[in-house]
C-alpha positions as CSV (number, residue, x, y, z in Angstrom):
1,X,-78.4,213.4,-156.2
2,X,-77.8,216.0,-158.3
3,X,-78.3,214.7,-161.9
4,X,-78.5,218.0,-163.8
5,X,-78.1,222.0,-163.6
6,X,-79.0,224.9,-165.8
7,X,-76.7,226.6,-168.2
8,X,-78.0,229.9,-169.9
9,X,-81.3,228.0,-170.0
10,X,-80.0,224.5,-171.0
11,X,-80.5,221.2,-168.9
12,X,-76.8,219.6,-168.6
13,X,-76.6,216.0,-167.5
14,X,-74.0,215.1,-164.7
15,X,-71.3,212.8,-165.9
16,X,-72.1,210.3,-163.0
17,X,-75.7,210.5,-164.4
18,X,-75.2,209.5,-167.8
19,X,-72.3,206.9,-166.7
20,X,-75.2,205.4,-164.5
21,X,-77.8,205.3,-167.1
22,X,-75.4,204.4,-169.8
23,X,-74.6,201.2,-167.5
24,X,-78.4,200.3,-166.8
25,X,-78.8,200.9,-171.0
26,X,-76.1,198.1,-171.6
27,X,-77.5,195.7,-168.9
28,X,-80.9,196.3,-170.3
29,X,-79.5,195.1,-173.9
30,X,-77.5,192.2,-172.5
31,X,-80.5,191.1,-170.5
32,X,-83.3,191.9,-173.5
33,X,-85.5,188.9,-174.4
34,X,-86.2,190.3,-177.9
35,X,-84.8,191.9,-180.7
36,X,-87.2,194.9,-179.8
37,X,-86.2,195.1,-176.5
38,X,-82.4,195.1,-177.7
39,X,-83.1,197.6,-180.1
40,X,-84.8,199.9,-177.5
41,X,-81.8,199.6,-175.4
42,X,-79.2,200.4,-178.4
43,X,-81.3,203.6,-178.9
44,X,-80.9,204.7,-175.2
45,X,-76.9,204.0,-175.4
46,X,-76.9,206.0,-178.9
47,X,-78.8,209.0,-177.1
48,X,-76.8,208.8,-174.0
49,X,-73.6,209.0,-175.9
50,X,-74.9,211.8,-178.2
51,X,-75.3,213.8,-175.0
52,X,-72.0,212.8,-173.5
53,X,-70.6,214.0,-176.8
54,X,-72.4,217.4,-176.9
55,X,-71.7,218.2,-173.3
56,X,-68.7,216.9,-172.3
57,X,-66.8,216.0,-176.0
58,X,-65.9,213.3,-178.1
59,X,-63.5,211.7,-176.2
60,X,-65.7,211.5,-173.3
61,X,-68.3,209.8,-175.2
62,X,-65.7,207.1,-176.5
63,X,-64.3,206.4,-173.3
64,X,-67.9,205.9,-172.1
65,X,-68.3,203.2,-174.6
66,X,-65.4,201.7,-174.4
67,X,-65.5,201.6,-170.6
68,X,-69.0,199.7,-170.8
69,X,-68.3,197.5,-173.9
70,X,-64.7,197.0,-174.0
71,X,-62.2,198.0,-176.8
72,X,-63.4,197.9,-180.6
73,X,-62.8,194.4,-181.2
74,X,-64.9,193.9,-177.8
75,X,-67.9,196.3,-178.7
76,X,-69.0,194.3,-181.5
77,X,-69.0,190.9,-179.6
78,X,-70.8,192.5,-176.8
79,X,-73.5,194.1,-179.3
80,X,-74.0,190.9,-181.0
81,X,-73.7,188.7,-177.8
82,X,-70.7,186.8,-179.0
83,X,-67.8,185.5,-176.7
84,X,-64.4,185.5,-177.9
């Protein structure tokens, strides 16, 4: 599976790779056994959102976030581990 390609000496991550890694980071956050593990997962999610925004635009990064964590209301609940 090709996860990246080169453009003018830059490495570009494939959208599917970003989506898969983001999904894994969300799962890591949800199953973390400590606050430190949650923090590491959040940092990974933020890094992937930044890459998605830089490579494919802010709309794509927002869609990625909402696809995994739901709407803005569910995002806070998901990150805090609360149920509606």
